C-alpha positions in Angstrom: -2.8 -13.3 6.5 -0.6 -11.1 8.7 -1.0 -7.3 8.5 1.4 -5.0 10.4 0.2 -1.5 11.1 3.0 1.1 11.7 2.1 4.1 13.8 4.5 6.6 12.3 5.4 8.8 15.2 6.9 8.5 18.6 4.9 11.4 20.0 3.1 10.7 23.3 -0.7 11.0 23.0 -0.7 11.2 19.3 -3.7 11.1 17.0 -1.6 8.8 14.8 -1.6 6.0 17.3 -5.4 6.5 17.8 -6.0 6.2 14.1 -3.5 3.2 13.8 -5.3 1.4 16.6 -8.7 2.0 14.9 -7.3 0.8 11.6 -6.0 -2.3 13.4 -9.5 -3.0 14.7 -10.9 -2.8 11.2 -8.4 -5.4 10.0 -9.0 -7.7 13.0 -12.7 -7.7 12.1 -11.9 -9.6 8.9 -11.8 -13.4 9.3 -8.4 -14.8 8.7 -6.5 -11.6 9.3 -4.0 -11.4 12.1 -2.6 -8.0 13.0 0.4 -6.5 14.8 0.9 -2.8 15.7 4.3 -1.3 15.6 4.3 1.7 18.0 7.3 4.0 17.4 7.1 5.2 20.9 9.0 2.0 21.5 11.9 3.0 19.2 15.0 2.8 21.3 17.2 6.0 21.6 20.2 3.8 20.6 18.7 3.7 17.1 20.1 7.2 16.7 23.6 6.1 17.4 26.0 6.2 14.4 26.9 2.6 15.3 23.3 1.4 15.0 23.6 0.9 11.2 26.2 -1.8 11.7 25.1 -3.1 15.1 21.3 -2.9 15.5 20.3 -2.2 19.1 18.5 -5.2 20.8 15.5 -3.0 21.5 14.8 -2.8 17.7 14.1 -6.5 17.4 10.5 -6.3 18.7 9.8 -3.6 16.1 11.6 -5.1 13.2 10.1 -8.7 13.5 6.5 -7.7 12.8 7.6 -5.9 9.6 9.7 -8.9 8.4 6.9 -11.4 9.0 4.1 -9.4 7.6 2.2 -10.2 4.4 1.3 -6.6 4.1 2.1 -3.3 5.8 -0.2 -0.3 6.6 1.7 2.9 7.4 -0.2 5.5 9.3 1.7 8.8 9.2 1.1 12.3 10.5 2.5 15.4 8.7 5.2 17.2 10.6 6.6 20.3 8.9 5.5 19.2 5.5 7.0 15.7 5.7 6.8 12.5 7.7 8.3 12.3 11.2 12.0 11.7 11.7 11.3 8.8 14.0 9.6 7.0 11.1 12.6 7.7 8.8 15.0 6.3 11.5 12.8 3.2 11.8 12.8 2.7 8.0 16.6 3.1 7.9 17.0 0.5 10.6 15.0 -2.2 8.7 16.9 -4.8 6.7 17.7 -3.7 3.2 16.3 -4.7 0.7 14.2 -7.5 2.2 12.1 -5.4 4.6 9.9 -4.0 1.8 11.0 -6.0 -1.3 7.8 -7.1 -3.1 5.8 -6.5 0.2 2.4 -4.9 -0.2 1.9 -1.6 1.5 -0.8 1.0 1.9 -0.9 4.4 3.5 -3.1 6.5 5.8 -2.1 10.1 6.4 -3.4 12.6 8.9 -2.7 16.3 9.4 -4.0 19.4 11.2 -4.1 21.2 7.8 -6.5 20.8 4.9 -4.4 18.4 2.8 -4.5 15.5 5.2 -0.8 14.6 5.0 -0.7 14.3 1.2 3.0 15.5 1.2 4.3 12.9 3.7 2.3 10.1 2.1 3.7 11.0 -1.4 7.2 11.2 0.1 6.8 7.8 1.8 5.5 6.4 -1.5 8.8 7.4 -3.1 10.8 5.8 -0.3 8.8 2.5 -0.5 9.0 2.6 -4.3 12.8 2.8 -4.1 12.7 -0.2 -1.7 10.5 -2.1 -4.3 7.4 -2.4 -2.2 4.1 -3.1 -4.0 1.9 -0.1 -3.3 -1.9 -0.3 -3.0 -3.3 2.7 -4.8 -6.1 3.7 -2.4 -4.7 6.2 0.1 -6.6 7.7 3.0 -5.9 11.3 3.9 -7.5 12.8 7.0 -7.4 16.6 6.9 -8.1 18.7 10.0 -7.6 15.6 12.1 -8.7 17.2 15.4 -12.3 17.1 14.1 -11.9 14.3 11.5 -11.6 11.6 14.1 -13.3 10.8 17.4 -11.5 10.0 20.7 -10.9 6.4 19.5 -9.4 7.4 16.2 -12.5 6.5 14.1 -13.4 8.9 11.2 -16.3 11.2 12.2 -17.4 11.6 8.5 -19.4 8.7 7.0 -17.8 9.2 3.6 -14.3 9.0 5.0 -15.3 5.9 7.0 -16.5 4.4 3.8 -13.2 5.1 2.1 -11.4 3.5 5.0 -13.6 0.4 4.7 -12.8 0.3 1.0 -9.1 0.6 1.6 -9.1 -2.2 4.3 -11.1 -4.7 2.2 -9.3 -3.8 -1.0 -5.9 -4.1 0.7 -6.7 -7.5 2.1 -7.7 -8.7 -1.4 -4.5 -7.1 -2.8 -2.3 -8.8 -0.2 -4.0 -12.1 -0.9 -3.5 -11.8 -4.7 0.1 -10.8 -4.3 0.6 -13.8 -2.0 -0.9 -16.1 -4.7 1.6 -14.7 -7.2 4.5 -15.1 -4.9 3.5 -18.7 -3.9 6.0 -21.3 -5.2 3.0 -23.7 -6.0 1.4 -21.4 -8.5 
């Protein structure tokens, strides 16, 4: 099973990348799960060109391929100004339509400096992914007050939140497996 984790910002030194890397380690600890991390710091500036919609910059290929070959996607997003980062929207817009998310399982992890833990951007992303016909896993992780909610490695500092993340990871692997069985031509 291939799980791709998307670190939803291109900000240098972000907590999002720390959390995404920690989440990746959780998936890698499960036998039979292979992971890839899409780091939006690698998003080429040419992706902002008006011509990028018709002629994708070559630098996008290493970011698009892990999405297109994934059995499931985990989107880790911060909250920027009450929404998700523009870099994440540009990346989504550069992905092939409709096949990038069509019937592909997805789950969300949000983090924010405020008390709502990126609830707004996660809900906004759920609308975007719903529009693109992704299959959404219902367990979301929201990390409020992220500066104290995670350690230097991106791991939750609260045992309850860590347990929620464990539940999401194991549940999502099961969900992706079940969706794969339903999509299999031999079933």
